[in-house]
Backbone as CSV, one residue per row, in Angstrom:
resi,resn,N_x,N_y,N_z,CA_x,CA_y,CA_z,C_x,C_y,C_z
1,MET,208.475,167.170,294.965,207.369,166.816,294.092,207.290,165.314,293.829
2,ASP,208.159,164.521,294.490,208.119,163.076,294.312,206.752,162.547,294.720
3,GLY,206.211,161.598,293.901,204.925,161.009,294.203,203.756,161.923,293.926
4,GLU,204.013,163.039,293.240,202.952,164.023,293.015,201.816,163.457,292.182
5,LEU,202.126,162.676,291.147,201.080,162.130,290.285,200.123,161.254,291.086
6,GLY,200.666,160.338,291.886,199.818,159.459,292.676,198.991,160.218,293.697
7,ASP,199.641,161.171,294.378,198.907,161.968,295.377,197.770,162.737,294.725
8,PHE,198.046,163.294,293.556,197.031,164.068,292.852,195.851,163.179,292.445
9,LEU,196.132,162.031,291.854,195.060,161.136,291.420,194.248,160.622,292.607
10,ARG,194.927,160.290,293.704,194.195,159.813,294.877,193.292,160.907,295.447
11,SER,193.785,162.145,295.450,192.960,163.229,295.974,191.728,163.449,295.113
12,ARG,191.860,163.224,293.809,190.709,163.421,292.921,189.754,162.233,292.964
13,ARG,190.278,161.033,293.182,189.394,159.872,293.372,188.517,160.075,294.591
14,ALA,189.103,160.658,295.636,188.391,160.807,296.904,187.215,161.764,296.806
15,ARG,187.201,162.617,295.783,186.121,163.600,295.652,184.848,163.017,295.052
16,ILE,184.940,161.835,294.430,183.824,161.319,293.639,183.245,160.070,294.293
17,GLN,181.943,160.088,294.508,181.259,158.940,295.073,180.801,157.996,293.948
18,PRO,180.780,156.674,294.198,180.417,155.712,293.146,179.075,156.016,292.482
19,GLU,178.089,156.397,293.280,176.774,156.643,292.714,176.762,157.832,291.757
20,GLU,177.734,158.728,291.894,177.805,159.877,291.001,178.179,159.471,289.585
21,VAL,178.829,158.327,289.431,179.249,157.874,288.106,178.525,156.590,287.701
22,GLY,177.415,156.307,288.374,176.588,155.186,287.975,177.042,153.838,288.479
23,LEU,177.876,153.812,289.519,178.329,152.544,290.085,177.601,152.274,291.394
24,PRO,177.338,151.016,291.700,176.691,150.712,292.983,177.650,150.972,294.146
25,SER,177.118,151.463,295.229,177.925,151.720,296.422,177.574,150.669,297.465
26,TYR,178.363,149.607,297.512,178.107,148.552,298.480,179.402,148.167,299.176
27,GLY,179.249,147.647,300.361,180.403,147.249,301.146,181.054,148.437,301.830
28,ARG,181.797,148.144,302.847,182.481,149.205,303.583,183.750,149.614,302.851
29,ARG,183.950,150.904,302.693,185.104,151.426,301.967,186.145,151.946,302.959
30,ARG,187.382,151.542,302.738,188.454,151.981,303.627,188.841,153.431,303.369
31,VAL,188.630,153.878,302.133,188.967,155.256,301.776,187.761,155.873,301.086
32,PRO,187.615,157.208,301.169,186.475,157.847,300.509,186.632,157.854,298.996
33,GLY,185.503,157.952,298.316,185.530,158.102,296.867,185.682,156.801,296.117
34,LEU,186.152,156.909,294.878,186.282,155.758,293.991,187.504,154.918,294.335
35,ARG,187.377,153.610,294.109,188.521,152.723,294.226,189.312,152.759,292.924
36,ARG,190.562,152.275,293.002,191.401,152.248,291.806,190.767,151.431,290.686
37,GLU,190.229,150.270,291.064,189.658,149.403,290.034,188.441,150.034,289.378
38,GLU,187.733,150.873,290.114,186.571,151.552,289.539,187.005,152.626,288.545
39,VAL,188.062,153.342,288.878,188.587,154.321,287.929,189.069,153.616,286.673
40,ALA,189.789,152.501,286.844,190.283,151.741,285.697,189.128,151.269,284.817
41,GLN,188.078,150.738,285.435,186.914,150.258,284.685,186.279,151.381,283.878
42,LEU,186.078,152.520,284.511,185.411,153.626,283.836,186.289,154.258,282.761
43,ALA,187.610,154.193,282.948,188.529,154.775,281.969,188.862,153.816,280.839
44,GLY,188.482,152.543,280.987,188.733,151.569,279.929,190.163,151.076,279.868
45,VAL,190.833,151.006,281.037,192.188,150.475,281.076,192.227,149.354,282.117
46,SER,193.293,148.574,282.078,193.398,147.490,283.047,193.679,148.059,284.435
47,VAL,193.299,147.274,285.445,193.554,147.700,286.823,195.049,147.831,287.053
48,ASP,195.822,146.860,286.545,197.272,146.910,286.731,197.843,148.171,286.105
49,TYR,197.344,148.536,284.930,197.821,149.750,284.257,197.553,150.970,285.116
50,TYR,196.331,151.091,285.627,196.004,152.280,286.417,196.808,152.313,287.717
51,VAL,196.979,151.157,288.346,197.761,151.111,289.585,199.188,151.582,289.322
52,ARG,199.777,151.112,288.219,201.127,151.540,287.876,201.172,153.043,287.589
53,LEU,200.156,153.542,286.939,200.084,154.978,286.656,200.044,155.777,287.956
54,GLU,199.208,155.342,288.878,199.060,156.065,290.138,200.315,155.953,291.000
55,GLN,201.044,154.875,290.813,202.278,154.699,291.578,203.499,155.274,290.861
56,GLY,203.269,155.799,289.635,204.365,156.394,288.885,205.420,155.399,288.462
57,ARG,204.989,154.163,288.134,205.960,153.104,287.827,206.068,152.806,286.338
58,GLY,205.578,153.715,285.481,205.730,153.484,284.053,204.949,152.295,283.577
59,PRO,203.619,152.431,283.456,202.766,151.302,283.124,203.131,150.621,281.818
60,GLY,203.269,149.286,281.864,203.540,148.533,280.657,202.234,148.201,279.952
61,ASP,201.869,148.994,278.957,200.562,148.861,278.328,200.645,149.404,276.914
62,PRO,199.950,148.804,275.956,199.987,149.321,274.591,199.426,150.721,274.461
63,SER,198.777,151.233,275.479,198.235,152.587,275.408,199.311,153.648,275.615
64,ARG,200.529,153.211,275.855,201.609,154.177,276.005,202.051,154.668,274.633
65,THR,202.651,155.874,274.583,203.144,156.412,273.326,204.449,155.733,272.955
66,LYS,204.897,155.969,271.720,206.150,155.371,271.268,207.329,155.835,272.112
67,SER,207.228,157.055,272.649,208.318,157.571,273.476,208.290,157.018,274.887
68,GLY,207.259,156.220,275.211,207.201,155.610,276.521,206.292,156.299,277.499
69,GLY,205.782,157.461,277.158,204.890,158.169,278.051,203.465,157.673,277.936
70,VAL,202.626,158.110,278.860,201.218,157.744,278.835,200.541,158.491,277.691
71,SER,199.682,157.817,276.968,199.058,158.430,275.797,198.025,159.468,276.196
72,ASP,197.760,160.387,275.260,196.713,161.384,275.477,195.372,160.715,275.717
73,ALA,195.102,159.643,274.987,193.801,158.981,275.105,193.564,158.475,276.529
74,VAL,194.586,157.887,277.131,194.445,157.371,278.495,194.282,158.519,279.480
75,LEU,195.116,159.544,279.355,195.018,160.672,280.276,193.684,161.389,280.129
76,ASP,193.199,161.492,278.898,191.896,162.125,278.681,190.784,161.306,279.333
77,ALA,190.889,159.979,279.236,189.864,159.119,279.834,189.887,159.226,281.361
78,VAL,191.083,159.238,281.948,191.192,159.375,283.402,190.663,160.739,283.838
79,ALA,190.993,161.786,283.074,190.504,163.129,283.401,188.982,163.188,283.341
80,ARG,188.411,162.488,282.371,186.935,162.461,282.253,186.311,161.759,283.449
81,VAL,186.867,160.631,283.849,186.323,159.866,284.968,186.431,160.672,286.269
82,LEU,187.565,161.342,286.451,187.800,162.078,287.694,187.235,163.497,287.644
83,ARG,186.600,163.833,286.533,185.932,165.127,286.374,186.880,166.293,286.603
84,LEU,188.036,166.201,285.971,189.023,167.264,286.095,188.607,168.455,285.250
85,ASP,188.847,169.647,285.759,188.586,170.821,284.938,189.786,171.050,284.023
86,GLU,189.741,172.122,283.233,190.775,172.345,282.225,192.162,172.466,282.839
87,ALA,192.275,173.216,283.923,193.578,173.393,284.563,194.079,172.083,285.157
88,GLU,193.201,171.322,285.802,193.593,170.045,286.391,194.005,169.051,285.310
89,HIS,193.293,169.079,284.181,193.612,168.191,283.063,195.015,168.493,282.539
90,ALA,195.313,169.791,282.352,196.644,170.182,281.881,197.711,169.779,282.886
91,TYR,197.391,169.909,284.155,198.333,169.528,285.212,198.590,168.026,285.187
92,LEU,197.534,167.237,284.999,197.693,165.785,284.913,198.657,165.414,283.795
93,ARG,198.502,166.029,282.637,199.411,165.742,281.521,200.845,166.122,281.872
94,ALA,200.995,167.249,282.553,202.348,167.713,282.878,203.050,166.777,283.849
95,VAL,202.361,166.329,284.898,203.031,165.489,285.898,203.124,164.033,285.444
96,ALA,202.247,163.612,284.527,202.324,162.244,284.018,203.423,162.098,282.973
97,ARG,203.758,163.227,282.319,204.811,163.210,281.302,205.763,164.374,281.558
98,PRO,206.486,164.332,282.671,207.357,165.465,283.018,208.490,165.631,282.017
99,ARG,208.915,166.882,281.877,210.080,167.161,281.052,211.322,166.584,281.711
100,ARG,212.330,166.345,280.914,213.560,165.749,281.443,214.248,166.693,282.416
101,ALA,214.966,166.108,283.348,215.740,166.918,284.292,216.679,167.831,283.519
102,GLY,216.896,169.007,284.048,217.736,169.979,283.366,216.951,170.939,282.507
103,SER,215.623,170.791,282.481,214.789,171.651,281.660,214.256,172.840,282.437
104,ALA,214.835,173.101,283.606,214.379,174.231,284.407,214.594,175.534,283.655
105,PRO,213.664,176.479,283.793,213.803,177.744,283.095,215.016,178.529,283.563
106,ALA,215.538,179.350,282.670,216.682,180.180,283.020,216.263,181.276,283.986
107,ALA,217.271,181.903,284.614,216.990,183.000,285.533,216.196,184.083,284.823
108,SER,215.233,184.645,285.503,214.306,185.571,284.883,214.735,187.011,285.086
109,ARG,214.608,187.786,284.011,214.790,189.222,284.076,213.692,189.878,283.252
110,VAL,213.333,191.074,283.650,212.318,191.815,282.917,213.003,192.629,281.826
111,ARG,212.527,192.492,280.593,213.099,193.272,279.506,212.866,194.764,279.734
112,PRO,213.791,195.602,279.275,213.602,197.055,279.440,212.287,197.559,278.870
113,GLY,211.883,197.006,277.732,210.623,197.446,277.133,209.426,197.111,277.998
114,VAL,209.491,195.965,278.677,208.395,195.579,279.577,208.361,196.518,280.778
115,GLN,209.536,196.879,281.290,209.569,197.818,282.411,209.007,199.177,282.013
116,LEU,209.301,199.631,280.795,208.732,200.885,280.314,207.212,200.791,280.225
117,LEU,206.728,199.625,279.819,205.279,199.416,279.765,204.678,199.522,281.158
118,LEU,205.306,198.902,282.129,204.819,198.997,283.513,204.806,200.450,283.984
119,ASP,205.895,201.165,283.717,206.004,202.539,284.180,204.945,203.443,283.545
120,GLY,204.523,203.092,282.344,203.505,203.898,281.681,202.102,203.672,282.204
121,MET,201.911,202.642,283.023,200.589,202.333,283.596,200.454,203.053,284.930
122,ASP,200.341,204.390,284.878,200.390,205.162,286.116,199.112,205.089,286.927
123,ARG,198.012,204.581,286.349,196.765,204.451,287.097,196.500,203.015,287.553
124,ASN,197.354,202.115,287.107,197.140,200.697,287.399,198.370,200.110,288.083
125,PRO,198.253,199.656,289.321,199.368,198.915,289.917,199.644,197.667,289.071
126,ALA,200.899,197.471,288.699,201.235,196.336,287.837,202.627,195.831,288.173
127,TYR,202.806,194.527,288.063,204.106,193.921,288.339,204.244,192.650,287.521
128,VAL,205.457,192.136,287.449,205.763,190.938,286.662,206.116,189.795,287.603
129,LEU,205.507,188.641,287.362,205.808,187.422,288.111,206.423,186.388,287.196
130,ASP,207.291,185.536,287.755,207.732,184.357,287.022,206.945,183.146,287.512
131,HIS,207.343,181.949,287.080,206.579,180.749,287.396,206.624,180.401,288.883
132,ARG,207.652,180.883,289.613,207.713,180.649,291.060,206.968,181.724,291.831
133,MET,206.389,182.672,291.102,205.704,183.819,291.692,206.689,184.747,292.384
134,ASP,207.938,184.768,291.886,208.887,185.802,292.267,208.487,187.091,291.560
135,VAL,208.566,188.215,292.248,208.243,189.508,291.661,209.511,190.049,291.007
136,LEU,209.500,190.167,289.674,210.694,190.539,288.921,210.764,192.025,288.603
137,GLY,209.617,192.680,288.535,209.576,194.097,288.211,208.223,194.661,288.589
138,TRP,208.146,195.988,288.731,206.900,196.604,289.172,206.911,198.079,288.805
139,ASN,205.745,198.700,288.853,205.692,200.146,288.652,205.529,200.848,290.000
140,ALA,205.550,202.186,289.950,205.558,202.966,291.191,204.295,202.741,292.011
141,LEU,203.135,202.610,291.334,201.889,202.453,292.079,201.819,201.071,292.737
142,ALA,202.331,200.043,292.061,202.389,198.713,292.679,203.311,198.723,293.886
143,ASP,204.401,199.485,293.792,205.331,199.585,294.916,204.666,200.289,296.101
144,ALA,203.910,201.353,295.800,203.207,202.059,296.879,202.160,201.161,297.525
145,LEU,201.565,200.292,296.723,200.513,199.411,297.226,201.080,198.231,298.006
146,LEU,202.156,197.614,297.492,202.648,196.364,298.046,204.092,196.429,298.558
147,ASP,204.705,197.579,298.457,206.025,197.814,299.053,207.058,196.796,298.570
148,PHE,207.208,196.678,297.254,208.179,195.742,296.708,209.614,196.205,296.900
149,SER,209.835,197.508,296.952,211.205,198.014,297.069,211.679,198.035,298.522
150,GLY,210.766,197.803,299.464,211.130,197.876,300.879,211.930,196.684,301.370
151,PRO,211.356,195.474,301.313,212.083,194.313,301.861,213.209,193.867,300.951
152,GLY,214.027,192.935,301.449,215.095,192.369,300.641,214.547,191.534,299.498
153,SER,215.420,191.181,298.585,214.986,190.458,297.392,214.363,189.120,297.724
154,ASP,214.782,188.495,298.817,214.217,187.198,299.187,212.733,187.289,299.515
155,GLU,212.279,188.490,299.882,210.878,188.646,300.253,209.991,188.970,299.057
156,ARG,210.578,189.159,297.895,209.775,189.501,296.721,209.266,188.230,296.057
157,ASN,208.505,187.493,296.808,207.897,186.250,296.341,206.517,186.175,296.967
158,ILE,205.505,185.989,296.143,204.131,186.060,296.637,203.819,184.964,297.663
159,PRO,204.142,183.683,297.407,203.859,182.671,298.433,204.553,182.951,299.763
160,ARG,205.802,183.419,299.730,206.478,183.743,300.986,205.740,184.849,301.725
161,ARG,205.309,185.855,300.985,204.599,186.956,301.629,203.278,186.490,302.233
162,VAL,202.562,185.685,301.497,201.248,185.251,301.973,201.372,184.402,303.234
163,PHE,202.366,183.491,303.278,202.429,182.530,304.371,203.433,182.887,305.470
164,LEU,204.432,183.685,305.165,205.472,183.953,306.158,205.472,185.382,306.678
165,ASP,204.875,186.308,305.964,204.847,187.697,306.408,203.740,187.867,307.449
166,PRO,204.077,188.293,308.662,203.042,188.423,309.702,201.993,189.489,309.402
167,THR,202.259,190.380,308.439,201.272,191.413,308.101,200.302,190.970,307.016
168,ALA,200.492,189.754,306.467,199.674,189.321,305.327,198.195,189.237,305.671
169,ARG,197.866,188.789,306.858,196.446,188.640,307.223,195.769,189.990,307.422
170,ASP,196.569,191.036,307.701,196.003,192.376,307.745,195.821,192.931,306.332
171,LEU,196.769,192.623,305.463,196.692,193.117,304.089,195.537,192.482,303.332
172,TYR,195.320,191.171,303.533,194.269,190.436,302.817,193.144,190.091,303.790
173,PRO,192.039,190.821,303.770,190.923,190.506,304.681,190.397,189.083,304.503
174,ASN,190.432,188.582,303.258,190.019,187.192,303.002,191.263,186.340,302.770
175,TRP,192.115,186.292,303.798,193.412,185.639,303.666,193.290,184.178,303.253
176,ALA,192.331,183.450,303.782,192.211,182.017,303.473,192.002,181.794,301.977
177,ALA,191.183,182.637,301.351,190.947,182.513,299.911,192.217,182.829,299.127
178,ILE,192.934,183.864,299.532,194.183,184.230,298.864,195.215,183.113,299.017
179,ALA,195.272,182.516,300.209,196.211,181.418,300.445,195.909,180.243,299.512
180,GLY,194.622,179.897,299.377,194.253,178.799,298.490,194.591,179.096,297.042
181,GLN,194.313,180.313,296.583,194.620,180.689,295.205,196.125,180.656,294.947
182,THR,196.889,181.138,295.910,198.344,181.181,295.754,198.924,179.782,295.630
183,VAL,198.499,178.888,296.500,199.007,177.516,296.461,198.553,176.800,295.195
184,ALA,197.308,177.012,294.783,196.800,176.361,293.578,197.605,176.768,292.349
185,HIS,197.970,178.046,292.274,198.757,178.523,291.142,200.191,178.007,291.225
186,LEU,200.768,178.010,292.421,202.134,177.522,292.585,202.237,176.048,292.225
187,ARG,201.257,175.243,292.641,201.290,173.815,292.313,201.166,173.603,290.799
188,LEU,200.293,174.379,290.164,200.140,174.276,288.716,201.471,174.563,288.027
189,GLN,202.146,175.624,288.448,203.419,175.979,287.838,204.501,174.950,288.156
190,ALA,204.499,174.419,289.367,205.484,173.396,289.730,205.330,172.161,288.856
191,GLY,204.082,171.802,288.530,203.852,170.656,287.671,204.387,170.857,286.271
192,HIS,204.391,172.095,285.801,204.881,172.396,284.458,206.392,172.629,284.421
193,HIS,207.031,172.719,285.594,208.477,172.942,285.649,209.123,171.954,286.626
194,PRO,209.009,170.647,286.339,209.525,169.653,287.286,211.040,169.702,287.447
195,GLY,211.757,170.295,286.476,213.207,170.346,286.571,213.733,171.544,287.326
196,ASP,212.845,172.379,287.839,213.270,173.605,288.512,213.502,173.339,289.996
197,ALA,214.747,173.193,290.371,215.084,172.894,291.766,214.651,174.010,292.702
198,ALA,214.692,175.268,292.220,214.338,176.397,293.087,212.874,176.335,293.503
199,THR,212.010,175.846,292.618,210.603,175.705,292.986,210.450,174.649,294.075
200,GLY,211.142,173.529,293.923,211.100,172.503,294.957,211.628,173.010,296.285
201,GLU,212.678,173.825,296.235,213.221,174.396,297.470,212.233,175.359,298.118
202,LEU,211.513,176.118,297.284,210.505,177.039,297.819,209.397,176.267,298.525
203,VAL,208.911,175.210,297.878,207.858,174.396,298.489,208.351,173.775,299.790
204,ALA,209.592,173.273,299.793,210.149,172.671,301.010,210.288,173.708,302.126
205,GLU,210.743,174.908,301.766,210.901,175.972,302.761,209.563,176.332,303.396
206,LEU,208.555,176.535,302.550,207.243,176.913,303.059,206.622,175.779,303.871
207,SER,206.867,174.545,303.466,206.331,173.400,304.204,206.941,173.313,305.595
208,ARG,208.218,173.635,305.695,208.871,173.608,307.009,208.406,174.762,307.890
209,ALA,208.203,175.926,307.278,207.982,177.137,308.062,206.522,177.421,308.383
210,SER,205.590,176.850,307.614,204.191,177.235,307.766,203.277,176.018,307.818
211,GLU,202.622,175.848,308.933,201.625,174.779,309.050,200.460,175.037,308.111
212,ASP,200.095,176.306,307.933,199.006,176.646,307.013,199.355,176.240,305.591
213,PHE,200.607,176.493,305.185,201.008,176.087,303.840,200.931,174.579,303.690
214,ARG,201.427,173.824,304.664,201.385,172.357,304.582,199.952,171.869,304.427
215,ARG,199.040,172.480,305.167,197.643,172.057,305.105,197.027,172.344,303.738
216,VAL,197.256,173.535,303.227,196.658,173.888,301.940,197.325,173.116,300.804
217,TRP,198.635,172.936,300.880,199.354,172.178,299.851,198.835,170.739,299.772
218,ALA,198.482,170.173,300.915,197.993,168.789,300.953,196.639,168.625,300.277
219,ASP,195.936,169.727,300.026,194.644,169.648,299.339,194.783,169.450,297.841
220,HIS,196.002,169.602,297.296,196.274,169.399,295.866,195.403,170.292,294.980
221,LEU,195.233,171.530,295.390,194.502,172.485,294.571,195.334,172.839,293.343
222,VAL,194.669,172.924,292.192,195.346,173.276,290.948,194.465,174.269,290.199
223,LYS,194.936,175.501,290.082,194.147,176.511,289.379,195.014,177.725,289.081
224,PRO,194.937,178.242,287.845,195.715,179.449,287.544,195.067,180.685,288.147
225,CYS,195.883,181.644,288.527,195.376,182.949,288.978,195.472,183.904,287.794
226,ASP,194.572,183.757,286.822,194.693,184.561,285.612,193.801,185.798,285.598
227,HIS,192.779,185.820,286.408,191.945,187.020,286.544,191.056,186.835,287.764
228,GLY,190.470,187.925,288.217,189.604,187.840,289.381,189.555,189.176,290.107
229,VAL,189.240,189.112,291.390,189.142,190.308,292.214,189.838,190.024,293.544
230,LYS,190.681,190.959,293.965,191.322,190.852,295.273,190.903,192.038,296.136
231,HIS,190.805,191.774,297.427,190.502,192.833,298.392,191.737,193.039,299.260
232,LEU,192.225,194.264,299.299,193.404,194.597,300.086,193.057,195.708,301.059
233,ARG,193.619,195.611,302.249,193.447,196.662,303.249,194.800,197.341,303.448
234,HIS,194.946,198.503,302.795,196.216,199.221,302.856,196.224,200.153,304.061
235,PRO,197.365,200.285,304.751,197.390,201.136,305.947,197.123,202.614,305.670
236,VAL,197.334,203.070,304.435,197.099,204.469,304.097,195.707,204.693,303.523
237,THR,195.271,203.843,302.622,194.011,204.062,301.895,192.819,203.309,302.473
238,GLY,193.067,202.293,303.294,191.974,201.454,303.762,191.640,200.365,302.758
239,LEU,190.415,199.883,302.794,190.007,198.732,301.986,189.924,199.095,300.503
240,LEU,190.528,198.266,299.661,190.520,198.452,298.214,189.942,197.209,297.551
241,THR,189.082,197.408,296.554,188.534,196.312,295.746,189.210,196.369,294.393
242,LEU,190.020,195.370,294.094,190.907,195.432,292.938,190.693,194.254,291.989
243,PRO,189.935,194.458,290.905,189.937,193.452,289.846,191.359,193.343,289.273
244,TYR,191.713,192.172,288.771,193.051,192.029,288.188,193.004,191.139,286.961
245,GLU,193.944,191.355,286.071,194.135,190.556,284.875,195.610,190.171,284.792
246,THR,195.902,189.007,284.225,197.284,188.613,283.979,197.507,188.488,282.484
247,LEU,198.653,188.932,282.028,198.973,188.970,280.604,200.304,188.269,280.374
248,ALA,200.317,187.312,279.444,201.568,186.652,279.087,202.463,187.626,278.337
249,ILE,203.769,187.497,278.532,204.730,188.361,277.873,205.355,187.603,276.712
250,PRO,205.155,188.047,275.469,205.754,187.344,274.320,207.264,187.257,274.455
251,GLY,207.797,186.099,274.139,209.239,185.904,274.235,209.729,185.599,275.627
252,ALA,208.847,185.631,276.602,209.205,185.287,277.993,208.100,184.398,278.532
253,PRO,208.062,183.133,278.122,206.915,182.273,278.416,206.650,182.017,279.880
254,ASP,207.636,182.234,280.740,207.440,181.994,282.171,207.187,183.277,282.947
255,GLN,206.913,184.373,282.228,206.643,185.644,282.881,205.239,186.137,282.531
256,THR,204.593,186.738,283.516,203.278,187.340,283.294,203.224,188.699,283.972
257,ILE,202.461,189.599,283.354,202.172,190.886,283.969,200.866,190.751,284.740
258,VAL,200.872,191.122,285.996,199.660,191.189,286.804,199.299,192.663,286.939
259,ALA,198.125,193.037,286.453,197.701,194.436,286.489,196.364,194.545,287.206
260,TYR,196.294,195.422,288.182,195.038,195.700,288.869,194.274,196.749,288.066
261,THR,192.994,196.493,287.872,192.196,197.311,286.954,190.922,197.824,287.640
262,PRO,191.052,198.755,288.585,189.846,199.283,289.246,188.979,200.060,288.266
263,ASP,187.692,200.028,288.467,186.774,200.751,287.602,187.052,202.249,287.683
264,PRO,187.159,202.927,286.529,187.387,204.376,286.547,186.278,205.090,287.325
265,GLY,186.662,206.032,288.177,185.691,206.774,288.955,185.221,206.079,290.207
266,SER,185.667,204.833,290.417,185.250,204.100,291.608,186.000,204.622,292.828
267,GLU,185.497,204.254,294.004,186.160,204.663,295.228,187.575,204.126,295.290
268,THR,187.765,202.893,294.820,189.101,202.313,294.827,190.034,203.083,293.901
269,ALA,189.544,203.464,292.709,190.375,204.236,291.784,190.794,205.565,292.410
270,GLU,189.865,206.207,293.093,190.182,207.478,293.750,191.205,207.282,294.872
271,ARG,191.058,206.197,295.612,192.001,205.930,296.702,193.381,205.588,296.159
272,LEU,193.430,204.901,295.018,194.724,204.606,294.407,195.405,205.883,293.931
273,ALA,194.627,206.815,293.388,195.197,208.089,292.958,195.801,208.831,294.150
274,LEU,195.099,208.803,295.263,195.620,209.426,296.473,196.886,208.711,296.960
275,LEU,196.882,207.393,296.841,198.055,206.630,297.252,199.256,206.995,296.389
276,GLY,199.017,207.138,295.078,200.112,207.518,294.187,200.662,208.882,294.538
277,SER,199.761,209.829,294.852,200.199,211.180,295.239,200.981,211.144,296.553
278,TRP,200.492,210.348,297.481,201.167,210.197,298.778,202.563,209.621,298.599
279,ALA,202.688,208.597,297.723,203.982,207.970,297.497,204.946,208.935,296.822
280,THR,204.436,209.719,295.875,205.274,210.687,295.171,205.800,211.758,296.143
281,SER,204.917,212.288,296.988,205.333,213.310,297.944,206.308,212.754,298.966
282,ARG,206.105,211.492,299.316,206.999,210.849,300.287,208.390,210.660,299.695
283,ALA,208.405,210.288,298.390,209.689,210.080,297.722,210.432,211.399,297.550
284,GLY,209.656,212.505,297.356,210.275,213.814,297.193,210.810,214.343,298.487
């Protein structure tokens, strides 16, 4: 994650043309989008300050906080100029003011009560993810859908499955969209957990093993996967349309429940019921 702040800011500068923010576009530009001095001008900070910020060199400026970090006012101004959305804005704050080394979250386990909650959701495939998108727990229907109990523990990680599992493109008909969402969420979480060596190792592993991951990671996408719709093609049931919601777990800030919520009476709900029956008979 070294140089992440600068890479992120440069990628966002490149998205914005001068005329979009009321600046004249003259002369030949070596890089697309806004120049550093233009961002500094629009944000109301000195060019030297912004350059130091983008280079991660601890800008010497009265706009810094007493603790030495970049102030909210400056980060808010830069976010406004670069037209960051809410998730990108939060990410900017996280990478501009990272927590101290050693602040990595502890090893994750699912509380027994949470597992009982999952088991009680017999009509909804549901599982628990941590900030690295490791799958920590699941219910029977999620297992029938995504086969969490089949592979070894190293494979119970969503980014690894999406980019390294050769069956992923069959499972996800819109694989490119799923790949982008997965990377955007992983980058967001990595920014909030800079002290977590395991996350850095995961990113390094995927970067070495997958050209697709390297390409998508280089886009600096930042977005939470908190709700939406996924399409899965299961070998037993065929195509499934699965809305999903994510729920934070109180007392476990780095864990979320992902629950698929098909409309009652829908074709997908009926196919999931059949899948559950098939899995039960198979287990018996």
